[in-house]
C-alpha positions as CSV (number, residue, x, y, z in Angstrom):
1,M,0.1,0.0,0.0
2,L,1.5,3.3,-0.9
3,Y,0.1,6.5,1.1
4,K,1.2,10.1,-0.1
5,I,1.7,12.2,2.9
6,P,1.7,15.7,1.9
7,G,4.8,17.7,3.0
8,V,6.5,14.4,4.1
9,G,6.5,12.0,1.1
10,N,5.5,8.7,0.3
11,L,4.9,5.7,2.9
12,E,4.9,2.2,1.5
13,L,3.5,-0.5,3.6
14,K,4.6,-4.2,3.1
15,T,4.0,-5.6,6.1
16,L,0.7,-5.4,8.5
17,I,0.6,-6.3,12.0
18,L,-2.9,-6.9,13.2
19,D,-4.2,-7.4,16.5
20,L,-6.8,-10.2,17.2
21,N,-8.5,-8.9,20.4
22,G,-11.1,-6.4,19.6
23,T,-9.5,-5.4,16.2
24,L,-10.1,-8.6,14.0
25,T,-12.4,-10.3,16.2
26,V,-15.6,-9.6,17.9
27,K,-16.1,-11.3,21.2
28,G,-13.5,-14.1,19.9
29,I,-15.1,-14.6,16.5
30,I,-13.5,-13.5,13.1
31,P,-16.4,-11.8,11.3
32,V,-17.4,-12.9,7.8
33,G,-15.3,-11.5,4.9
34,V,-12.2,-10.7,7.3
35,K,-10.4,-14.0,6.3
36,E,-11.0,-13.4,2.7
37,R,-9.7,-10.1,2.8
38,I,-6.4,-11.1,4.5
39,I,-6.0,-13.8,2.0
40,Q,-6.4,-11.1,-0.8
41,L,-3.6,-9.1,0.8
42,K,-1.3,-11.8,1.0
43,E,-1.9,-12.9,-2.6
44,K,-0.9,-9.3,-3.5
45,G,2.5,-9.9,-1.7
46,Y,1.8,-8.2,1.7
47,K,3.2,-9.9,4.7
48,V,0.7,-10.2,7.4
49,L,1.6,-10.9,11.1
50,F,-1.0,-11.4,14.0
51,L,-0.5,-10.0,17.4
52,Q,-2.4,-11.3,20.3
53,V,-1.8,-9.8,23.8
54,I,-2.7,-12.0,26.8
55,L,-1.9,-10.7,30.3
56,V,-1.7,-13.4,32.9
57,T,-0.5,-13.4,36.4
58,M,2.8,-14.8,35.6
59,Q,3.7,-12.4,33.0
60,M,2.8,-9.6,35.5
61,K,5.3,-11.1,38.1
62,L,7.8,-11.4,35.4
63,L,7.2,-7.6,34.5
64,R,7.5,-6.6,38.1
65,V,10.8,-8.4,38.7
66,L,12.2,-6.8,35.5
67,V,11.3,-3.4,36.8
68,L,12.6,-4.1,40.3
69,S,15.9,-5.5,38.7
70,G,16.5,-2.2,36.8
71,F,15.7,-3.7,33.3
72,L,12.6,-1.7,32.8
73,L,11.4,1.5,34.1
74,K,8.3,2.3,35.9
75,M,6.2,5.1,34.1
76,D,6.6,7.5,37.1
77,S,10.3,7.2,36.9
78,P,12.0,10.6,36.0
79,N,13.9,8.5,33.4
80,A,10.8,7.1,31.7
81,I,10.3,7.6,28.1
82,R,6.8,8.8,27.5
83,L,5.2,8.8,24.1
């Protein structure tokens, strides 16, 4: 896909990263037509990747360990990067 952005230039997308939860699915079900559209994109040469974010207790514990170990910064830290 080629997007022309005035004052910036062209942006060409070759890879799509799509979220499953709430973006491609509704209550865990892929709506009619979505699968076919994804197949069409792949046939046109686009790379399509799927992302599914699942937060579970073990992942939260690991995140806490990383923060406490200094590998990650808490958002209220003066050194945290905010976007």
